[in-house]
C-alpha positions as CSV (number, residue, x, y, z in Angstrom):
1,X,-28.1,-5.2,30.1
2,X,-27.9,-8.6,31.7
3,X,-24.5,-10.3,31.9
4,X,-25.7,-13.1,29.6
5,X,-25.8,-10.5,26.9
6,X,-22.1,-9.9,26.9
7,X,-19.6,-11.5,24.6
8,X,-15.9,-11.8,23.8
9,X,-14.9,-12.2,20.1
10,X,-11.4,-13.4,19.5
11,X,-10.0,-12.9,16.0
12,X,-7.7,-15.6,14.6
13,X,-5.5,-15.7,11.5
14,X,-2.2,-15.0,9.8
15,X,-1.2,-11.4,9.0
16,X,-2.9,-9.7,6.0
17,X,-6.0,-12.0,6.2
18,X,-8.5,-9.3,6.9
19,X,-8.9,-9.7,10.7
20,X,-8.9,-6.0,11.5
21,X,-11.2,-5.2,8.6
22,X,-13.7,-7.8,10.0
23,X,-13.3,-6.5,13.5
24,X,-13.9,-2.9,12.5
25,X,-16.9,-3.9,10.4
26,X,-18.4,-5.7,13.4
27,X,-17.8,-2.9,15.8
28,X,-19.2,-0.2,13.6
29,X,-22.4,-2.2,12.9
30,X,-22.9,-3.5,16.4
31,X,-22.6,0.1,17.8
32,X,-25.2,1.2,15.3
33,X,-27.5,-1.4,16.9
34,X,-26.8,0.1,20.3
35,X,-24.5,-2.7,21.3
36,X,-21.5,-1.2,23.0
37,X,-18.4,-2.7,21.4
38,X,-14.7,-2.0,21.7
39,X,-11.7,-3.4,19.8
40,X,-8.5,-4.4,21.7
41,X,-5.8,-4.6,19.0
42,X,-2.5,-6.1,20.0
43,X,-0.5,-4.5,17.2
44,X,-1.7,-1.0,18.2
45,X,-0.8,-1.6,21.8
46,X,2.6,-3.0,20.8
47,X,3.4,0.1,18.8
48,X,2.4,2.3,21.7
49,X,4.2,0.5,24.5
50,X,7.4,-0.6,22.8
51,X,10.1,2.1,22.7
52,X,12.0,-0.2,20.3
53,X,11.4,-0.9,16.6
54,X,9.2,-4.1,16.5
55,X,8.8,-4.2,12.7
56,X,11.8,-6.3,12.1
57,X,10.8,-10.0,11.4
58,X,13.0,-11.6,14.1
59,X,10.8,-10.0,16.8
60,X,8.1,-12.5,15.7
61,X,10.4,-15.6,15.7
62,X,8.9,-18.0,18.2
63,X,12.4,-18.8,19.4
64,X,13.0,-15.1,20.3
65,X,12.4,-15.2,24.0
66,X,12.4,-11.4,24.4
67,X,9.9,-11.0,21.5
68,X,7.7,-13.8,22.8
69,X,7.7,-12.3,26.3
70,X,6.7,-8.8,25.1
71,X,3.9,-10.2,22.8
72,X,2.6,-12.3,25.7
73,X,2.6,-9.2,28.0
74,X,0.7,-7.2,25.4
75,X,-1.9,-10.0,25.0
76,X,-2.4,-10.2,28.7
77,X,-2.9,-6.5,29.0
78,X,-5.6,-6.5,26.3
79,X,-7.3,-9.5,27.8
80,X,-7.4,-7.7,31.1
81,X,-8.7,-4.6,29.5
82,X,-11.4,-6.6,27.7
83,X,-12.5,-8.2,31.0
84,X,-12.8,-4.8,32.6
85,X,-14.7,-3.4,29.7
86,X,-17.4,-6.1,30.0
87,X,-17.5,-5.7,33.8
88,X,-18.5,-2.2,33.1
89,X,-20.9,-0.9,30.5
90,X,-19.5,-2.8,27.5
91,X,-21.4,-5.5,25.7
92,X,-18.9,-6.9,23.2
93,X,-15.1,-7.0,23.4
94,X,-13.2,-7.9,20.3
95,X,-9.6,-9.1,20.8
96,X,-7.9,-8.4,17.5
97,X,-4.6,-10.3,17.1
98,X,-3.2,-13.3,15.2
99,X,-3.9,-15.8,18.0
100,X,-2.7,-18.6,15.7
101,X,-1.4,-21.0,18.3
102,X,-3.8,-23.4,20.0
103,X,-1.9,-22.8,23.2
104,X,-2.6,-19.0,23.1
105,X,-6.2,-19.6,22.3
106,X,-6.7,-22.1,25.1
107,X,-5.1,-19.7,27.6
108,X,-7.2,-16.8,26.3
109,X,-10.5,-18.9,26.7
110,X,-9.5,-19.9,30.2
111,X,-9.0,-16.3,31.2
112,X,-12.2,-15.1,29.6
113,X,-14.3,-17.3,31.7
114,X,-17.1,-14.9,32.8
115,X,-18.9,-14.6,29.4
116,X,-19.1,-16.7,26.1
117,X,-16.2,-16.6,23.8
118,X,-16.5,-16.7,20.0
119,X,-13.4,-17.4,17.8
120,X,-13.5,-16.0,14.3
121,X,-10.7,-17.3,12.1
122,X,-10.0,-15.3,8.9
123,X,-8.7,-17.4,6.0
124,X,-7.5,-16.2,2.5
125,X,-5.4,-18.3,0.2
126,X,-5.6,-16.0,-2.9
127,X,-1.9,-15.3,-3.7
128,X,-2.7,-12.2,-5.8
129,X,-4.8,-10.7,-3.1
130,X,-2.2,-11.5,-0.4
131,X,0.5,-9.8,-2.5
132,X,-1.7,-6.7,-3.0
133,X,-2.6,-6.7,0.7
134,X,1.0,-6.9,1.8
135,X,1.8,-4.0,-0.6
136,X,-0.8,-2.0,1.3
137,X,0.5,-3.1,4.7
138,X,4.1,-2.1,4.0
139,X,2.9,1.5,3.2
140,X,2.1,1.9,6.9
141,X,4.3,4.2,9.1
142,X,5.7,1.1,10.8
143,X,7.7,0.3,7.7
144,X,8.7,3.8,6.6
145,X,12.3,3.3,7.5
146,X,12.6,0.5,5.0
147,X,12.5,0.5,1.2
148,X,9.5,-1.1,-0.3
149,X,11.2,-4.4,-1.3
150,X,12.9,-4.7,2.1
151,X,9.6,-4.0,3.8
152,X,7.9,-6.7,1.8
153,X,10.6,-9.2,2.6
154,X,10.4,-8.3,6.3
155,X,6.6,-8.7,6.4
156,X,6.7,-12.0,4.5
157,X,9.2,-13.3,7.0
158,X,6.9,-12.2,9.8
159,X,4.1,-14.3,8.2
160,X,6.4,-17.3,7.9
161,X,7.2,-17.2,11.6
162,X,3.5,-17.1,12.4
163,X,2.9,-20.0,10.0
164,X,5.4,-22.1,11.9
165,X,3.1,-22.1,15.0
166,X,-0.2,-21.9,13.2
167,X,-3.0,-24.3,14.2
168,X,-6.4,-23.6,12.6
169,X,-9.3,-23.3,15.1
170,X,-10.9,-26.8,15.6
171,X,-11.4,-27.7,19.2
172,X,-12.7,-24.3,20.4
173,X,-16.3,-24.5,21.8
174,X,-17.6,-21.6,19.6
175,X,-15.9,-21.0,16.3
176,X,-16.4,-19.6,12.8
177,X,-13.9,-20.2,10.0
178,X,-14.4,-17.5,7.5
179,X,-13.2,-17.1,3.9
180,X,-12.5,-13.3,4.4
181,X,-12.2,-12.6,0.6
182,X,-15.5,-14.1,-0.4
183,X,-17.3,-13.5,3.0
184,X,-18.1,-17.2,3.1
185,X,-18.4,-19.3,6.2
186,X,-16.3,-22.5,5.7
187,X,-17.2,-24.1,9.1
188,X,-19.0,-23.1,12.2
189,X,-19.4,-24.8,15.6
190,X,-21.5,-23.1,18.2
191,X,-21.8,-24.9,21.5
192,X,-23.0,-22.1,23.8
193,X,-25.7,-19.5,23.6
194,X,-23.8,-16.7,21.8
195,X,-25.3,-13.2,22.3
196,X,-26.0,-11.3,19.0
197,X,-24.9,-14.3,16.9
198,X,-27.5,-14.0,14.2
199,X,-26.5,-10.4,13.7
200,X,-22.8,-11.1,13.8
201,X,-23.1,-14.0,11.3
202,X,-25.1,-11.8,8.9
203,X,-22.5,-9.0,9.2
204,X,-19.5,-11.3,8.4
205,X,-21.0,-12.8,5.2
206,X,-22.5,-9.6,3.8
207,X,-20.8,-7.1,1.4
208,X,-20.8,-3.7,3.1
209,X,-20.2,-0.6,1.1
210,X,-20.4,2.7,2.9
211,X,-19.7,4.9,-0.1
212,X,-18.7,3.5,-3.5
213,X,-18.1,6.0,-6.3
214,X,-18.5,4.1,-9.6
215,X,-17.0,6.1,-12.4
216,X,-16.7,5.4,-16.1
217,X,-13.4,6.4,-17.7
218,X,-13.2,9.7,-19.6
219,X,-13.7,10.0,-23.4
220,X,-11.2,8.1,-25.6
221,X,-10.3,8.2,-29.2
222,X,-12.1,4.9,-29.7
223,X,-15.2,6.4,-28.2
224,X,-15.2,9.1,-30.9
225,X,-15.0,6.4,-33.6
226,X,-17.6,4.2,-31.8
227,X,-15.0,1.4,-31.6
228,X,-15.1,-1.3,-29.0
229,X,-12.3,-2.9,-26.8
230,X,-8.7,-2.0,-27.5
231,X,-6.5,0.1,-25.2
232,X,-7.1,3.7,-26.5
233,X,-6.0,6.6,-24.4
234,X,-8.0,9.6,-23.4
235,X,-8.8,12.5,-25.7
236,X,-8.2,16.1,-24.5
237,X,-11.9,16.1,-23.5
238,X,-11.4,12.9,-21.6
239,X,-8.4,14.4,-19.7
240,X,-10.6,17.4,-18.9
241,X,-13.2,15.0,-17.5
242,X,-10.6,13.4,-15.3
243,X,-9.4,16.7,-14.0
244,X,-13.0,17.8,-13.3
245,X,-13.5,14.6,-11.3
246,X,-10.3,15.3,-9.4
247,X,-11.6,18.7,-8.4
248,X,-15.0,17.3,-7.5
249,X,-13.5,14.7,-5.1
250,X,-10.6,16.7,-3.7
251,X,-12.3,17.4,-0.4
252,X,-13.5,13.9,0.1
253,X,-10.9,11.4,1.4
254,X,-10.5,8.6,-1.1
255,X,-7.8,6.2,0.2
256,X,-7.9,3.8,-2.7
257,X,-9.0,3.9,-6.4
258,X,-9.5,0.6,-8.2
259,X,-9.2,0.6,-12.0
260,X,-8.9,-1.9,-14.8
261,X,-5.5,-2.6,-16.3
262,X,-6.4,-0.5,-19.4
263,X,-4.7,2.8,-19.7
264,X,-7.9,4.8,-20.2
265,X,-9.1,4.0,-16.6
266,X,-5.6,4.6,-15.1
267,X,-5.4,7.9,-16.9
268,X,-8.8,8.9,-15.5
269,X,-7.8,7.8,-11.9
270,X,-4.4,9.5,-11.9
271,X,-5.5,13.2,-11.6
272,X,-7.9,12.1,-8.8
273,X,-5.1,10.4,-6.9
274,X,-2.9,13.5,-7.3
275,X,-5.6,15.6,-5.4
276,X,-5.7,13.1,-2.5
277,X,-3.3,12.4,0.3
278,X,-2.0,8.8,0.7
279,X,-4.2,7.5,-2.1
280,X,-3.3,4.3,-3.9
281,X,-4.4,3.3,-7.4
282,X,-4.8,-0.5,-7.7
283,X,-5.4,-1.9,-11.2
284,X,-7.4,-5.2,-11.3
285,X,-7.7,-7.3,-14.4
286,X,-11.2,-8.3,-13.2
287,X,-12.4,-4.8,-14.1
288,X,-11.1,-4.9,-17.7
289,X,-13.8,-4.2,-20.3
290,X,-15.7,-7.0,-21.9
291,X,-13.4,-8.9,-24.3
292,X,-15.0,-8.6,-27.7
293,X,-12.7,-11.3,-29.2
294,X,-12.8,-11.3,-33.0
295,X,-14.6,-7.9,-33.0
296,X,-11.9,-6.1,-30.9
297,X,-11.2,-2.6,-32.1
298,X,-14.1,-2.7,-34.6
299,X,-16.9,-0.2,-34.8
300,X,-20.5,-1.4,-34.4
301,X,-21.1,-0.3,-38.1
302,X,-18.2,-2.5,-39.2
303,X,-19.5,-5.5,-37.3
304,X,-23.0,-5.0,-38.8
305,X,-21.5,-4.8,-42.3
306,X,-18.8,-7.4,-42.1
307,X,-20.2,-9.9,-39.6
308,X,-24.0,-9.6,-39.9
309,X,-24.5,-13.0,-38.2
310,X,-22.6,-11.8,-35.1
311,X,-24.4,-8.4,-35.1
312,X,-27.8,-10.1,-35.3
313,X,-27.1,-12.8,-32.7
314,X,-25.9,-10.3,-30.2
315,X,-28.8,-8.0,-30.8
316,X,-31.2,-10.8,-30.2
317,X,-29.8,-11.7,-26.7
318,X,-27.2,-9.1,-25.7
319,X,-26.7,-10.5,-22.1
320,X,-26.0,-14.1,-23.0
321,X,-24.2,-13.6,-26.3
322,X,-20.5,-14.4,-26.3
323,X,-18.2,-12.9,-28.9
324,X,-16.1,-15.4,-30.9
325,X,-12.8,-15.8,-29.1
326,X,-14.1,-13.4,-26.5
327,X,-16.7,-13.1,-23.8
328,X,-20.1,-11.6,-23.0
329,X,-22.0,-10.1,-20.1
330,X,-23.0,-13.5,-18.7
331,X,-19.5,-15.0,-19.0
332,X,-17.8,-12.1,-17.3
333,X,-20.1,-12.0,-14.3
334,X,-17.8,-14.3,-12.3
335,X,-14.7,-12.2,-12.8
336,X,-16.4,-8.9,-12.1
337,X,-17.9,-10.3,-8.9
338,X,-14.5,-11.5,-7.9
339,X,-13.1,-8.0,-8.7
340,X,-15.8,-6.5,-6.4
341,X,-14.7,-8.9,-3.6
342,X,-11.1,-8.0,-4.1
343,X,-11.8,-4.3,-4.0
344,X,-13.8,-4.6,-0.8
345,X,-11.1,-6.8,0.8
346,X,-8.2,-4.6,-0.2
347,X,-9.9,-1.3,0.8
348,X,-10.0,-2.4,4.4
349,X,-13.5,-1.0,5.3
350,X,-12.9,2.8,4.6
351,X,-15.6,5.4,4.5
352,X,-15.1,5.9,0.7
353,X,-13.8,3.8,-2.2
354,X,-13.7,4.4,-5.9
355,X,-13.8,2.2,-9.0
356,X,-12.9,3.6,-12.4
357,X,-14.2,1.1,-14.9
358,X,-15.8,0.7,-18.3
359,X,-19.4,0.9,-19.5
360,X,-20.1,-2.9,-19.7
361,X,-18.1,-3.6,-16.5
362,X,-19.8,-0.8,-14.6
363,X,-23.2,-2.2,-15.7
364,X,-22.2,-5.6,-14.1
365,X,-21.0,-3.9,-10.9
366,X,-24.3,-2.0,-10.7
367,X,-26.2,-5.2,-11.2
368,X,-24.2,-6.8,-8.3
369,X,-25.7,-4.2,-5.9
370,X,-28.9,-3.2,-7.7
371,X,-31.5,-5.8,-9.0
372,X,-32.0,-5.8,-12.7
373,X,-33.4,-8.6,-14.9
374,X,-30.5,-10.1,-16.9
375,X,-31.9,-8.9,-20.2
376,X,-31.9,-5.3,-18.9
377,X,-28.3,-5.3,-17.6
378,X,-26.7,-4.5,-21.0
379,X,-28.8,-1.3,-21.2
380,X,-28.1,0.3,-17.8
381,X,-27.3,3.9,-18.4
382,X,-23.5,4.6,-17.8
383,X,-22.5,8.0,-19.1
384,X,-19.1,9.6,-19.0
385,X,-20.1,12.9,-17.5
386,X,-21.8,11.4,-14.4
387,X,-21.0,8.8,-11.8
388,X,-22.9,6.5,-9.5
389,X,-22.8,6.9,-5.7
390,X,-23.6,3.5,-4.1
391,X,-24.3,2.7,-0.5
392,X,-25.1,-0.9,0.4
393,X,-25.2,-1.9,4.1
394,X,-27.6,-4.0,6.2
395,X,-29.7,-0.9,7.0
396,X,-29.3,1.3,4.0
397,X,-29.4,1.1,0.2
398,X,-28.6,4.1,-2.0
399,X,-28.0,4.3,-5.8
400,X,-27.7,7.9,-7.1
401,X,-26.5,9.1,-10.4
402,X,-24.6,12.4,-10.0
403,X,-23.2,15.0,-12.4
404,X,-19.9,16.7,-11.8
405,X,-19.0,20.2,-13.0
406,X,-16.6,20.3,-15.9
407,X,-15.7,23.9,-15.0
């Protein structure tokens, strides 16, 4: 391949903003397109080379000369390795580090002078997501010697040190500023002919789901009475369904399970988590079932008999109808879409993720990936004895309803 078809990508951003997720996503998809790509991650190299513990926050203090020297040394090693990679058979070298100072980026660009350089800055200001992301980060081996609260404080102090020297990308010749939660490009400036740019741009703005297992919670006491809403727990049959799901997925690595904040989804997820290694359950309010407002905890028969106007209006247009003091399919679309974005962000690009939700919510999740006319969304089939397997990438779409053995 000609030298003009070679590229450096330099990641930029504060810790826990999704840089490594984006870098891995780019590498995996570029390689599939026969574009030889390698990631040079400063954190990985630091942990390999340093015999001392570098998880303590003062290591990242810009006034800590020893820490600065070691981090500069690591950056130079990876820059050198990236240059050698592109001198050989490599096509794209991704430098994965914070690179938050303008000085560091200027020096990096000066050294990477044989091929174009594209800076991708990852930005995320969602406090709830940052908190959840930090919770995930401090579960890594680097922080095992600390208690959870101490690890969180340590990591947050590390972020503050980086913030003290942070200058957003602005003067670089080729830059993309990316909202890494919503996969939205906030600003781009391309001055050179950037190889593979159309593909790279498409990859960073697209939702990519390798394997999503979309599960409805097990049977509840409210299900038996045909009641809506509430916070009912699982029946014995529902608990059996959860255990059967756990058996079904025990040989497939599920690093994270997202649920609503309702106990029926958490009760369904718990046995699955117990059969996994290093699996986290993350409840998100965005996946809560549709809020039926004045009709909460009522059966459909009671709504028909006591509130015939509501029953009739909803039957006439189920998608657009909003319960009094509640919501409807149309009005919960925004929060469910946000929940999907959060789940994809927090899962960090694994092979498999799982969402345990509710019937209406799962219909909205399915409609996010699978085209359905609005009027048909409230009728998508979402049983409790089967689950949906979803794959949604640039090159493959799969929607499969699968049964699991109750044993």
